[in-house]
DOBAMI-286954 format. One line per 3 residues: number of its first residue (from 0); for each residue x, y, z of N, C-alpha, C. Coordinates in Angstrom, 1 decimal. Atoms other than C-alpha are relative to their C-alpha. Layout:
NUM	X/Y/Z/X/Y/Z/X/Y/Z; ...
//
This chain:
0	0.0/1.2/0.8/100.2/94.9/31.5/1.4/-0.4/-0.2; -1.4/0.5/0.2/103.3/92.8/31.5/0.0/-1.0/-1.2; -0.1/0.8/1.2/104.3/91.3/28.2/1.4/-0.7/0.0
3	-1.3/0.7/0.1/107.0/88.7/27.4/0.8/0.7/-1.0; -0.8/-0.6/1.0/110.0/89.9/25.5/0.0/-0.8/-1.2; 0.1/0.7/1.3/110.0/89.1/21.8/1.4/-0.1/-0.5
6	-1.3/0.2/0.6/112.9/88.0/19.6/0.3/1.3/-0.7; -0.4/-1.2/0.7/114.9/90.7/17.8/-0.8/0.2/-1.3; 0.7/-0.1/1.3/113.2/89.9/14.5/-1.5/0.4/0.3
9	1.4/-0.4/-0.3/109.7/90.1/16.1/0.0/1.4/0.4; -0.1/-1.4/-0.4/110.7/93.4/17.7/0.0/0.9/-1.2; -0.2/-0.8/1.2/111.8/94.8/14.3/-1.3/0.0/-0.8
12	1.2/0.0/0.9/108.6/93.6/12.5/-1.1/0.7/0.7; 1.1/-0.6/-0.8/106.2/94.7/15.3/0.2/1.6/-0.1; -0.2/-1.4/0.1/107.8/98.2/15.3/-0.3/0.5/-1.3
15	0.3/-0.4/1.4/107.7/98.4/11.5/-1.5/0.1/-0.2; 1.5/0.0/0.2/104.0/97.5/11.5/-0.6/1.1/0.7; 0.6/-1.1/-0.8/103.1/100.0/14.2/0.3/1.3/-0.6
18	-0.4/-1.2/0.6/105.1/102.8/12.6/-0.8/0.2/-1.3; 0.6/-0.1/1.3/103.6/102.1/9.2/-1.5/0.3/0.2; 1.5/-0.2/-0.2/100.0/101.8/10.5/-0.3/1.4/0.6
21	0.3/-1.3/-0.6/100.3/105.0/12.6/0.0/1.1/-1.1; -0.1/-1.0/1.1/101.3/106.9/9.4/-1.1/-0.2/-1.0; 0.9/0.2/1.1/99.0/105.2/6.9/-1.5/-0.2/0.4
24	1.3/0.3/-0.5/96.0/104.2/9.0/-0.7/-1.1/-0.9; 0.5/1.2/0.8/95.7/101.1/6.7/0.7/-1.2/0.4; -0.7/1.2/-0.4/96.5/97.5/7.5/1.3/-0.2/-0.8
27	-1.3/0.0/0.5/100.1/96.7/6.9/0.3/-1.5/-0.5; -0.4/1.3/0.6/101.3/93.9/4.6/1.5/-0.3/0.1; -1.4/0.4/-0.2/104.6/92.0/4.7/0.9/0.6/-1.1
30	-0.8/-0.6/1.1/105.7/93.3/1.3/0.3/1.5/0.3; -0.2/-1.4/-0.3/105.3/96.9/2.5/1.1/0.1/1.1; -1.0/-0.1/-1.0/107.4/96.2/5.6/1.4/-0.3/-0.6
33	-1.2/0.4/0.6/110.1/94.4/3.5/0.6/1.2/-0.9; -0.4/-1.0/1.0/110.2/97.3/1.0/0.5/1.3/0.8; -0.2/-1.3/-0.6/110.2/100.3/3.5/0.8/0.0/1.2
36	-0.6/-0.1/-1.3/111.9/99.3/6.7/1.4/-0.7/0.1; -1.4/0.5/0.0/115.2/97.7/5.7/0.3/-1.1/0.9; -0.2/1.1/-1.0/114.8/94.5/7.7/1.0/-1.0/-0.6
39	-1.0/0.9/0.7/117.0/92.6/5.1/-0.4/-1.4/0.2; 0.6/1.4/0.0/114.7/89.6/5.2/-1.1/0.0/-1.1; 1.0/0.1/1.1/112.2/88.3/2.6/-1.4/0.3/0.5
42	1.4/-0.1/-0.4/108.5/89.1/2.6/-0.6/-1.2/0.7; 0.5/1.3/-0.6/107.9/85.4/3.4/0.4/-0.1/1.5; -0.5/0.0/-1.4/110.0/85.7/6.6/-0.8/1.0/0.9
45	0.7/-1.1/-0.7/108.3/88.9/7.6/-1.5/-0.5/0.2; 1.4/0.5/-0.1/104.9/87.2/6.9/-0.1/-1.0/1.2; 0.0/1.0/-1.0/105.8/84.4/9.2/0.1/0.6/1.4
48	-0.1/-0.7/-1.3/106.9/86.8/12.0/-1.3/0.7/0.4; 1.3/-0.7/-0.3/103.6/88.7/11.6/-1.0/-1.0/0.5; 0.9/1.0/-0.4/101.7/85.5/11.9/0.2/-0.4/1.5
51	-0.4/0.3/-1.4/103.6/84.7/15.1/-0.5/1.1/1.0; 0.4/-1.1/-0.9/102.9/88.1/16.5/-1.5/0.1/0.2; 1.5/0.1/-0.1/99.2/87.7/15.7/-0.4/-1.1/1.0
54	0.3/1.1/-0.9/99.2/84.4/17.5/0.2/0.4/1.5; -0.3/-0.5/-1.4/100.7/86.1/20.6/-0.8/1.2/0.4; 0.9/-1.1/-0.4/98.2/88.9/20.5/0.4/1.4/-0.2
57	-0.5/-1.4/0.2/100.3/91.8/19.4/-0.5/0.6/-1.3; 0.6/-0.5/1.3/98.8/92.1/15.9/-1.4/-0.7/-0.2; 1.2/0.6/0.5/95.4/91.4/14.4/-0.2/0.4/-1.4
60	0.3/-0.5/1.3/93.9/91.7/11.0/-1.5/0.1/-0.2; 1.5/-0.1/0.3/90.5/93.0/9.8/-0.4/-1.1/-1.0; 0.4/1.2/0.8/88.5/90.3/8.1/0.0/0.4/-1.5
63	0.0/-0.4/1.4/88.5/92.4/4.9/1.4/0.2/-0.6; -1.3/-0.3/0.5/92.2/92.6/4.6/1.0/-1.0/0.4; -1.1/1.0/-0.4/95.3/90.4/4.6/1.1/0.7/0.9
66	-1.0/-0.8/-0.8/97.3/93.2/6.3/-0.3/-0.1/1.5; 0.2/0.0/-1.4/97.8/93.4/10.0/0.0/1.5/0.6; 0.0/-1.2/-0.8/97.1/96.2/12.6/0.4/-0.3/1.4
69	-0.4/0.2/-1.4/98.4/96.6/16.1/-1.2/-0.2/0.9; 1.0/0.1/-1.1/96.3/95.5/19.1/0.5/1.0/1.1; -0.4/-0.7/-1.2/96.4/97.3/22.4/1.2/-0.6/0.7
72	-1.2/0.7/-0.5/98.9/94.7/23.6/1.2/0.4/-0.8; -1.2/-0.4/0.9/101.1/95.5/20.6/0.5/1.4/0.3; -0.4/-1.4/-0.3/101.0/99.3/21.3/0.7/0.0/1.4
75	-0.7/0.0/-1.3/101.8/98.6/25.0/1.4/-0.5/-0.1; -1.4/0.5/0.1/104.8/96.5/24.1/0.9/1.0/-0.7; -0.8/-1.0/0.7/106.0/99.2/21.7/0.3/1.1/0.9
78	-0.2/-1.2/-0.9/105.6/102.0/24.3/1.0/-0.4/1.1; -0.8/0.5/-1.1/107.3/99.9/27.0/1.4/-0.4/-0.4; -1.3/0.6/0.3/110.2/98.4/25.1/0.6/0.5/-1.3
81	-0.5/-0.3/1.3/110.6/99.8/21.6/0.1/1.5/-0.3; 0.2/-1.4/0.4/109.6/103.5/21.5/1.3/0.8/0.5; -1.0/-0.9/-0.3/112.3/106.1/21.4/-0.7/1.4/0.0
84	0.7/-1.3/0.0/110.9/109.5/22.6/0.7/1.0/-0.9; -0.7/-0.8/1.0/111.6/111.9/19.8/0.0/1.5/0.5; 0.0/-1.4/-0.3/112.6/115.5/20.2/-1.0/0.9/-0.8
87	0.9/-0.9/0.7/110.4/118.4/19.2/0.8/0.9/-1.0; -0.7/-0.9/0.9/111.3/120.7/16.3/0.2/1.4/0.6; -0.2/-1.3/-0.5/112.5/124.2/16.8/-1.3/0.8/0.0
90	1.3/-0.7/0.1/109.1/125.5/15.7/-1.0/-0.4/1.1; 0.8/0.5/-1.0/107.3/123.3/18.1/0.4/0.5/1.4; -0.5/-0.5/-1.3/109.5/124.4/21.0/-0.4/1.5/0.1
93	0.3/-1.4/0.0/109.0/128.0/20.0/-1.5/0.3/0.3; 1.4/-0.1/-0.2/105.2/127.6/20.0/-0.3/-0.2/1.5; 0.2/0.2/-1.4/105.4/126.2/23.5/0.5/1.1/0.9
96	-0.6/-1.1/-0.8/107.7/128.9/24.8/-0.8/1.3/-0.1; 0.8/-1.2/0.2/105.5/131.7/23.4/-1.2/-0.1/0.9; 1.2/0.2/-0.9/102.6/130.2/25.4/0.3/0.2/1.4
99	-0.4/-0.1/-1.4/104.6/130.3/28.6/0.5/1.5/0.3; -0.3/-1.4/-0.2/104.5/134.1/28.9/0.0/0.3/1.5; -0.1/-0.3/-1.5/105.8/135.0/32.5/-0.9/1.1/0.4
102	0.8/-1.1/-0.4/103.7/138.1/32.4/-1.5/-0.4/0.2; 1.4/0.5/-0.2/100.5/136.0/32.3/-0.1/-0.7/1.3; 0.1/0.6/-1.3/99.5/135.2/35.8/-1.4/-0.6/0.3
105	1.4/0.6/-0.2/95.8/134.3/35.4/0.1/-1.5/-0.4; -0.2/1.4/0.3/95.9/130.5/35.7/-1.0/-0.6/-1.1; 0.9/0.5/1.0/92.8/129.9/33.6/0.4/0.4/-1.4
108	-0.5/-0.4/1.4/94.3/131.9/30.7/1.1/-0.9/-0.4; -1.2/0.8/0.3/97.5/129.9/31.0/-0.5/-1.4/-0.4; 0.4/1.4/0.3/95.7/126.5/31.0/-0.8/0.0/-1.3
111	0.7/0.0/1.3/93.4/127.5/28.2/0.9/0.0/-1.2; -1.0/-0.1/1.1/96.3/128.5/26.0/0.8/-1.3/-0.1; -0.8/1.2/0.1/98.2/125.4/26.9/-0.8/-1.1/-0.6
114	0.8/1.0/0.7/95.4/123.1/25.9/-0.1/0.2/-1.5; 0.1/-0.3/1.4/95.1/124.9/22.6/1.3/-0.3/-0.7; -1.2/0.3/0.7/98.8/124.6/21.7/0.3/-1.5/0.0
117	-0.1/1.4/0.0/98.8/121.0/22.8/-0.8/-0.7/-1.1; 0.9/0.5/1.1/95.9/120.3/20.4/0.6/0.3/-1.3; -0.6/-0.4/1.3/97.6/122.2/17.6/1.3/-0.8/-0.4
120	-1.2/0.6/0.3/101.0/120.6/17.9/-0.1/-1.6/-0.1; 0.1/1.5/0.0/99.8/117.0/18.5/-1.0/-0.4/-1.1; 1.1/0.4/0.9/96.9/117.1/16.0/-1.0/-1.0/0.6
123	0.9/0.8/-0.7/94.9/115.4/18.7/-0.8/0.9/1.0; 0.8/-0.8/-0.9/92.9/116.5/21.7/0.9/0.4/1.2; -0.9/-0.5/-1.1/94.9/118.8/24.1/-0.9/0.2/1.2
126	0.8/-0.1/-1.2/93.7/118.6/27.7/0.8/0.5/1.2; -0.7/-0.5/-1.2/94.7/120.5/30.8/-1.0/0.0/1.2; 0.8/0.0/-1.2/93.2/119.7/34.2/0.5/1.0/1.0
129	-0.5/-1.0/-0.9/93.4/122.6/36.6/0.5/-0.7/1.3; -0.5/0.5/-1.4/95.2/122.1/40.0/-1.2/-0.2/0.9; 1.0/0.2/-1.1/93.3/120.9/43.0/0.2/1.1/1.0
132	-0.2/-1.3/-0.8/92.8/124.3/44.6/-0.1/-0.2/1.5; 0.0/0.2/-1.5/92.0/122.8/48.0/1.4/-0.3/0.6; -1.4/0.3/-0.5/95.7/121.9/48.2/0.8/1.3/0.0
135	-0.7/-1.3/0.0/96.6/125.6/47.8/0.3/0.4/1.4; -0.4/-0.4/-1.3/98.4/127.1/50.8/-0.3/1.5/0.2; 0.4/-1.4/-0.2/97.0/130.3/52.2/1.3/0.8/0.4
138	-1.2/-0.9/-0.2/99.7/133.1/52.0/-0.4/1.1/0.9; 0.4/-1.2/-0.7/97.8/136.1/53.3/-1.5/0.2/-0.2; 1.4/-0.4/0.1/94.3/137.3/54.1/0.0/1.5/0.4
141	0.1/-1.4/-0.3/93.5/141.0/54.0/-1.5/0.4/0.1; 1.4/-0.6/-0.2/90.4/143.0/55.1/0.1/1.5/-0.4; -0.1/-1.4/0.5/89.7/146.2/53.2/-1.4/0.6/0.1
144	1.3/-0.6/-0.1/86.9/148.6/54.0/-0.4/0.6/-1.4; 0.6/-0.6/1.2/84.7/149.5/51.0/-0.9/1.1/0.3; 0.9/-1.0/-0.5/82.0/151.4/52.8/-0.3/-0.3/1.4
147	0.3/0.2/-1.5/80.5/151.7/56.3/-0.5/-1.4/0.3; 0.6/1.3/-0.3/78.7/148.4/55.9/0.5/-1.2/-0.9; -0.5/1.1/0.9/80.9/146.4/53.4/1.5/-0.1/0.2
150	-1.4/0.3/0.0/84.3/144.8/53.6/0.4/-0.9/-1.1; -0.5/0.8/1.1/86.4/143.3/50.9/1.0/-1.0/0.7; -0.9/1.0/-0.5/88.1/140.0/52.0/0.9/-0.5/-1.2
153	-0.9/0.3/1.1/91.2/139.4/49.8/0.8/-1.3/0.5; -0.7/1.2/-0.4/92.5/135.8/50.0/1.1/-0.3/-1.0; -1.2/0.2/0.9/96.0/135.2/48.5/0.5/-1.4/0.3
156	-0.7/1.3/-0.3/97.3/131.6/48.1/1.3/0.0/-0.8; -1.4/-0.1/0.4/100.9/130.9/47.4/0.3/-0.2/-1.5; -0.1/0.2/1.4/100.4/129.8/43.8/-0.1/1.3/-0.8
159	0.2/-1.2/0.6/99.6/133.4/43.0/-1.5/0.3/-0.3; 1.5/-0.2/0.2/95.8/133.0/42.8/-0.6/0.8/1.1; 0.6/-0.9/-1.0/93.8/135.7/44.5/-1.5/-0.1/-0.2
162	1.5/0.0/0.0/90.1/135.6/45.5/-0.4/1.1/0.8; 0.5/-1.1/-0.8/88.1/138.5/46.6/-1.5/-0.2/0.2; 1.4/0.2/-0.3/84.7/138.4/48.4/-0.4/1.2/0.8
165	0.5/-1.1/-0.8/82.6/141.2/49.7/-1.0/-0.5/1.0; 0.9/0.4/-1.0/80.9/140.7/53.0/-0.6/1.3/0.7; 0.7/-1.2/-0.6/78.4/143.0/54.8/0.2/-0.1/1.5
168	-0.2/-0.1/-1.5/79.0/144.2/58.4/-1.1/0.9/0.5; 1.1/-0.8/-0.6/76.6/145.8/60.8/0.4/1.5/0.3; -0.4/-1.4/-0.3/78.7/148.9/61.5/1.5/0.2/-0.5
171	-1.3/-0.3/0.4/81.9/150.6/60.6/1.1/-0.5/1.0; -1.1/0.5/-0.9/85.1/149.0/61.9/1.2/0.8/-0.3; -1.2/-0.9/0.2/88.1/151.3/62.5/1.1/-0.8/-0.7
174	-1.1/0.6/0.8/91.1/150.7/60.2/1.0/-0.8/0.9; -0.9/0.7/-0.9/93.3/149.8/63.2/-0.6/-1.3/0.5; 0.6/1.2/-0.4/90.8/147.2/64.3/0.1/-1.0/-1.1
177	-0.1/0.9/1.2/90.7/145.7/60.8/1.4/-0.6/-0.1; -1.4/0.5/0.0/94.5/145.5/60.9/0.3/-1.1/1.1; -0.2/1.0/-1.0/94.4/143.7/64.2/-0.6/-1.3/-0.3
180	0.7/1.2/0.3/91.8/141.2/63.1/0.8/-0.7/-1.2; -0.8/0.6/1.1/93.8/140.6/59.8/1.2/-0.7/0.5; -1.2/0.6/-0.6/96.9/140.0/61.8/-0.3/-1.3/0.7
183	0.4/1.2/-0.8/95.2/137.5/64.1/-0.4/-1.1/-1.0; 0.4/1.0/1.0/93.6/135.7/61.1/1.3/-0.6/-0.7; -1.2/0.5/0.7/97.0/135.4/59.4/0.9/-0.8/0.9
186	-0.8/0.7/-0.9/98.8/134.3/62.5/-0.5/-1.5/0.2; 0.5/1.3/-0.3/96.5/131.3/62.9/-0.4/-0.8/-1.3; 0.4/0.7/1.2/95.7/130.5/59.2/1.0/-0.1/-1.1
189	-1.0/0.0/1.1/98.6/131.4/57.0/0.9/-1.2/0.1; -0.8/1.2/0.1/100.6/128.4/55.9/-0.8/-1.3/0.0; 0.9/1.1/0.1/97.6/126.1/56.0/-0.5/-0.2/-1.4
192	0.6/0.2/1.2/96.1/124.5/52.9/-1.5/0.5/0.2; 1.4/-0.5/-0.1/92.6/125.8/52.0/-0.9/-1.1/0.6; 0.8/1.1/-0.6/91.2/122.4/52.9/0.2/-0.1/1.6
195	-0.3/-0.1/-1.5/92.9/122.6/56.4/-0.7/1.2/0.6; 0.7/-1.2/-0.5/91.5/126.1/56.8/-1.5/-0.3/0.3; 1.4/0.3/-0.1/88.0/125.0/56.1/-0.4/-1.1/1.1
198	0.3/1.1/-0.9/88.2/121.9/58.3/0.3/0.4/1.5; -0.5/-0.3/-1.4/89.9/123.5/61.4/-0.2/1.4/0.4; 0.1/-1.4/-0.4/89.0/127.2/61.4/-0.8/0.2/1.2
201	0.9/-0.2/-1.2/86.3/126.8/64.0/0.8/-0.2/1.3; -0.7/0.2/-1.2/88.6/125.3/66.6/1.2/0.9/0.2; -1.1/-0.9/-0.1/91.4/127.7/65.8/-0.4/1.4/0.6
204	0.4/-1.3/-0.5/89.3/130.7/67.0/-1.0/-0.2/1.2; 1.0/0.3/-1.1/87.3/129.1/69.9/0.4/0.9/1.2; -0.5/-0.8/-1.2/89.4/131.1/72.4/-0.2/1.5/0.0
207	0.2/-1.4/0.1/88.4/134.5/71.1/-1.2/0.4/0.8; 1.2/-0.4/-0.9/86.1/136.3/73.7/-1.2/0.4/-0.9; 1.2/-0.2/0.8/82.5/136.6/72.6/-0.2/1.5/-0.4
210	0.2/-1.4/0.3/82.5/140.4/72.8/1.0/0.5/-1.0; -1.1/-0.5/0.8/85.5/140.6/70.5/0.1/-0.8/-1.3; -0.1/0.9/1.1/84.7/138.1/67.8/-1.0/0.0/-1.1
213	1.1/-0.1/0.9/81.8/139.3/65.7/0.4/-0.2/-1.5; -0.5/0.1/1.3/83.8/139.7/62.5/0.7/-1.3/-0.2; -0.6/1.3/0.1/85.9/136.7/63.1/-1.0/-1.1/-0.1
216	1.1/1.0/0.0/82.8/134.7/63.8/-0.7/-0.1/-1.3; 0.6/-0.1/1.3/81.4/135.8/60.5/0.8/-0.7/-1.0; -1.0/0.7/0.9/84.5/134.6/58.7/0.0/-1.5/0.3
219	0.1/1.5/-0.4/84.4/131.3/60.6/-1.2/-0.6/-0.6; 1.2/0.5/0.5/80.8/130.8/59.7/-0.1/-0.1/-1.5; 0.1/0.0/1.5/81.3/131.5/56.0/1.3/-0.5/-0.6
222	-1.3/0.5/0.5/84.7/129.7/55.7/-0.2/-0.9/-1.3; 0.1/0.9/1.2/83.3/127.1/53.2/-0.2/0.8/-1.3; 0.2/-0.8/1.2/82.3/129.9/50.8/1.3/0.8/-0.2
225	-1.2/-0.8/0.1/85.3/132.2/51.5/1.2/-0.7/-0.6; -1.2/0.7/0.4/87.9/129.6/51.0/-0.2/-1.1/-1.1; 0.3/1.0/1.1/86.3/127.7/48.1/0.4/0.6/-1.3
228	-0.5/-0.4/1.3/87.9/127.9/44.7/-0.5/-0.8/-1.1; 0.5/1.0/1.0/85.9/125.3/42.8/-0.9/0.7/-1.1; 0.7/-0.7/1.1/84.1/128.0/40.8/0.8/0.2/-1.2
231	-0.8/-0.1/1.1/87.0/128.0/38.5/-0.2/-1.2/-1.0; 0.1/1.1/1.0/87.1/125.9/35.3/1.0/-1.1/0.4; -0.9/1.2/-0.5/88.4/122.4/36.2/0.8/-0.6/-1.2
234	-0.7/0.7/1.1/89.3/121.3/32.7/-0.1/0.9/-1.3; -0.1/-0.7/1.2/90.4/122.9/29.4/0.3/-0.9/-1.1; -0.1/1.0/1.1/90.0/121.0/26.1/0.1/0.8/-1.3
237	-0.1/-0.6/1.3/91.1/122.0/22.6/0.4/-1.1/-1.0; -0.4/0.9/1.1/91.2/120.1/19.3/-0.9/-1.1/-0.3; 1.0/1.0/0.3/88.0/118.1/19.1/-0.1/-0.3/-1.5
240	0.1/0.2/1.5/88.0/118.7/15.4/1.2/-0.9/-0.6; -1.1/0.8/0.5/91.4/117.0/15.1/-0.3/-1.5/0.1; 0.4/1.4/-0.2/89.9/113.8/16.4/-1.1/-0.4/-1.0
243	1.2/0.3/0.9/86.7/114.0/14.3/0.5/-0.3/-1.5; -0.4/0.2/1.4/88.7/114.2/11.0/1.0/-1.2/-0.1; -0.9/1.1/0.1/90.8/111.1/11.8/-0.7/-1.1/-0.8
246	0.6/1.1/0.7/90.3/108.0/9.6/-0.9/-0.9/0.8; 0.8/0.8/-0.9/89.0/106.1/12.6/-1.4/0.5/0.2; 1.3/-0.7/-0.4/86.1/108.5/12.9/-1.0/0.1/-1.2
249	0.9/-0.1/1.1/84.4/107.9/9.6/-1.5/-0.4/0.3; 1.3/0.4/-0.4/81.5/106.2/11.3/-0.7/1.1/0.9; 0.6/-1.1/-0.7/79.0/108.9/12.5/-0.3/-0.4/1.5
252	0.2/0.4/-1.3/78.3/106.8/15.6/1.2/0.2/0.9; -1.2/-0.2/-0.8/81.9/107.0/16.7/0.2/1.5/0.3; 0.0/-1.4/-0.2/81.7/110.8/16.3/-0.9/0.4/1.2
255	1.0/-0.3/-1.1/78.6/110.9/18.5/0.5/-0.5/1.3; -0.5/0.6/-1.3/80.2/108.6/21.1/1.2/0.9/0.5; -1.2/-0.9/-0.5/83.4/110.8/21.2/-0.5/1.3/0.6
258	0.5/-1.3/-0.5/81.4/114.0/21.6/-0.6/-0.2/1.4; 0.7/0.3/-1.4/79.4/112.4/24.5/1.1/-0.1/1.0; -1.2/0.2/-1.0/82.7/111.4/26.1/0.5/1.3/0.5
261	-0.7/-1.3/-0.3/84.2/114.8/25.9/-1.0/1.0/0.8; 1.0/-0.9/-0.6/81.0/116.7/26.9/-0.4/-0.3/1.4; 0.3/0.4/-1.4/80.4/114.8/30.1/1.3/0.2/0.8
264	-1.3/-0.4/-0.6/83.2/116.6/31.9/0.3/-0.7/1.2; -0.3/0.7/-1.2/82.8/114.9/35.2/0.5/-1.4/-0.2; -0.5/1.4/0.4/83.1/111.4/33.7/1.3/0.1/-0.8
267	-1.2/-0.1/0.8/85.7/112.6/31.3/1.3/0.2/0.9; -1.2/-0.2/-0.9/88.1/113.8/34.1/0.4/-1.3/0.7; -0.3/1.3/-0.7/87.8/110.3/35.7/0.8/-0.9/-0.9
270	-0.8/0.8/0.9/89.6/108.9/32.6/1.5/0.0/0.3; -1.4/-0.2/0.0/92.9/110.3/33.4/0.7/-0.8/1.1; -0.7/0.9/-0.9/95.5/108.0/35.0/0.3/0.7/1.3
273	-0.4/-0.5/-1.3/96.2/108.5/38.7/1.5/0.2/0.1; -1.4/-0.3/0.1/99.6/110.3/38.8/0.5/0.2/1.4; -0.4/-0.4/-1.3/99.7/110.7/42.6/1.2/-0.8/0.5
276	-1.1/0.9/-0.5/102.0/107.7/43.2/1.3/0.4/-0.5; -1.3/-0.4/0.5/104.7/109.0/41.0/-0.3/1.3/-0.9; 0.4/-1.2/0.7/104.0/112.6/40.0/0.9/0.5/-1.1
279	-0.9/-0.5/1.1/107.0/113.0/37.8/0.0/-0.9/-1.2; 0.0/1.1/1.0/106.2/109.9/35.7/-1.0/0.4/-1.1; 0.9/-0.1/1.1/104.8/110.1/32.2/-0.8/-1.2/-0.1
282	0.8/1.2/0.0/101.8/107.8/32.1/-0.8/-0.1/-1.3; 0.6/0.2/1.3/100.4/106.3/28.9/-1.1/-1.1/0.2; 1.1/1.0/-0.1/97.0/104.5/29.0/-0.6/-0.3/-1.4
285	0.3/0.4/1.4/96.1/102.6/25.9/-1.3/-0.8/-0.1; 1.2/0.7/0.4/92.7/101.6/24.6/-0.8/-0.7/1.2; 0.7/0.7/-1.1/91.2/98.9/26.9/0.5/0.2/1.4
288	-0.5/-0.3/-1.3/93.4/100.0/29.7/-0.7/1.2/0.7; 0.7/-1.2/-0.5/91.2/103.1/30.1/-1.1/-0.4/1.0; 1.0/0.3/-1.1/88.8/103.3/33.0/-1.5/-0.1/-0.5
291	1.4/0.0/0.5/85.7/103.7/30.8/0.0/-0.7/-1.3; 0.1/0.7/1.2/84.5/101.4/28.1/-0.1/0.9/-1.2; 0.3/-0.9/1.2/83.5/104.3/25.8/1.4/0.6/-0.4
294	-1.3/-0.5/0.4/87.2/105.3/25.8/1.0/-1.1/-0.5; -0.8/1.1/0.3/88.5/101.9/24.7/0.7/0.1/-1.4; -0.6/-0.2/1.3/89.3/103.2/21.2/1.1/1.1/0.0
297	-0.9/-1.2/-0.1/91.6/106.0/22.5/1.2/-0.3/1.0; -1.2/0.0/-0.9/95.0/106.4/24.2/0.1/1.4/0.7; -0.3/-1.2/-0.8/95.9/109.0/26.8/1.4/0.1/0.4
300	-1.4/-0.3/-0.5/99.4/110.4/27.4/-0.1/1.1/1.0; 0.2/-1.0/-1.1/99.5/112.3/30.7/1.2/0.2/0.8; -1.1/-0.3/-1.0/101.9/114.0/33.1/-0.5/1.0/0.9
303	0.3/-1.0/-1.0/101.8/116.2/36.2/0.8/1.3/-0.3; -0.8/-1.3/0.0/102.7/119.9/36.2/-0.3/0.6/1.3; 0.2/-0.8/-1.2/103.0/122.3/39.1/-0.1/1.5/-0.3
306	0.2/-1.4/0.1/101.6/125.8/39.3/0.2/0.5/1.4; -0.3/-0.3/-1.3/103.2/127.3/42.3/0.1/-1.3/0.8; -0.1/1.2/-0.8/102.7/124.7/45.0/-1.2/-1.0/-0.4
309	1.2/0.8/0.3/99.6/123.2/43.2/0.3/-1.0/-1.2; -0.2/1.0/1.1/99.6/120.1/41.0/-1.3/-0.2/-0.8; 1.1/0.2/0.9/97.5/119.6/37.9/0.5/-1.1/-1.0
312	-0.3/1.0/1.0/97.5/117.2/34.9/-0.2/0.6/-1.4; 0.2/-0.3/1.4/98.1/117.8/31.3/0.1/-1.3/-0.8; 0.1/1.2/0.7/97.3/115.2/28.7/-0.4/0.2/-1.5
315	0.5/0.0/1.4/96.7/114.4/25.0/-0.7/-1.3/-0.2; 0.8/1.2/0.3/94.0/112.0/24.0/-0.2/-0.1/-1.5; 0.2/0.2/1.4/93.7/110.5/20.5/-0.3/-1.5/-0.2
318	0.1/1.5/0.4/93.0/107.2/18.7/1.2/-0.7/0.4; -1.1/0.8/-0.3/95.2/104.4/19.7/1.1/0.0/-1.0; -1.0/-0.2/1.0/96.9/104.9/16.4/0.5/1.5/0.0
321	-0.5/-1.4/-0.2/98.9/108.0/17.5/1.5/-0.1/0.0; -1.4/0.0/0.0/102.5/109.1/17.3/0.5/0.1/1.5; -0.4/0.0/-1.4/103.4/108.1/20.8/1.3/0.6/0.4
324	-1.3/-0.6/-0.3/107.0/109.1/20.6/0.0/1.5/0.0; 0.0/-1.5/0.0/106.3/112.7/19.7/-0.9/0.5/1.1; 0.9/-0.4/-0.9/103.3/113.0/21.9/0.5/-0.1/1.4
327	-0.6/0.1/-1.3/105.1/111.7/24.9/1.0/1.1/0.3; -0.9/-1.1/-0.1/107.8/114.3/24.3/-0.7/1.3/0.3; 0.7/-1.2/-0.1/105.3/117.0/23.9/-0.6/0.2/1.4
330	0.6/0.0/-1.3/103.4/116.2/27.1/1.0/0.3/1.1; -1.0/-0.2/-1.0/106.5/115.9/29.2/0.7/1.4/0.0; -0.7/-1.3/0.1/108.2/119.0/27.9/-1.0/1.2/0.5
333	0.9/-1.0/-0.4/105.0/121.1/28.4/-0.2/0.0/1.5; 0.2/0.0/-1.4/104.5/119.9/31.9/1.3/0.6/0.7; -1.3/-0.5/-0.6/108.2/120.7/32.7/0.0/1.6/-0.1
336	0.0/-1.5/0.3/107.8/124.2/31.1/-0.9/0.7/0.9; 0.9/-0.7/-1.0/104.8/125.1/33.2/0.5/0.0/1.4; -0.5/0.1/-1.4/106.4/123.9/36.4/1.2/0.9/0.2
339	-1.2/-0.9/-0.1/109.6/125.8/35.7/-0.4/1.5/-0.1; 0.4/-1.4/0.2/107.9/129.0/34.6/-0.8/0.6/1.1; 0.9/-0.5/-1.0/105.4/129.2/37.4/0.3/-0.6/1.4
342	-0.4/0.5/-1.3/107.3/128.1/40.4/-0.5/0.9/1.1; 0.3/-0.8/-1.2/106.6/129.4/44.0/0.7/1.3/-0.1
//
């Protein structure tokens, strides 16, 4: 959404109204702006500026109040032109650092803890979308004999994630033969993404003689299962109670609508802005800019993180009346910390 640039006075008044409304959750009057924001102009002048901002669509006022509140257009202008991203406190940075324990390698544990600390520090809804595992690069595949008729297939991808699958075989396979098959599998598959493995594994082993490919053929035939990682949790959410206790949520219907939004995980994940075009960019989607009508009362601040070679999304969702400056800093710093801590 592209907005015209406002005058210096309009900028000052709009910023004051937004900051006051974010803090108070009540419509903002001209006297309050004159008293608390040091604009050095009269309430009448501020009132005229507020009226102009309303005419231009940046402010509106509830019919029961003479005070103004920001519109989505007003928030967008503030985010694009006026907001100064604030730093986090020492305590907030410490809380994030404690969450990034290098000894924790289980990605679901990491993402669950990250969503929790995001919710706690923002007082909004902390959200972490897991990486797209099909983009993971196969590092190594191992075959381990468990018994005369069972083998353990160990699949390692470069991000550090490991999957194990037990398969049944018709007879004992000598250790040396298992090593040879493992070597062949790795020569032809290592370095490919899991998606590439599943799509091309059949053609990569077509030249193996029929009398020599029973185990390989089994792996080829079961590739969709062996190299599938979607059984992991796709999204971690924490802090729903933070949203429910917000002043905007006094209406029980709004609480019900919010819970339905969050609980429909497949539709919920579709809300998040597409970061693929610029993965390093912080993206803020405000109210009516969101992809679903039921999310029009909320804003989403999102960024991309990397876990090994995999990309995921972290975000904070809350009412449009949120501390955008602090939340933008929190999201960006968290994404950077995950990426730095869990590099390849």
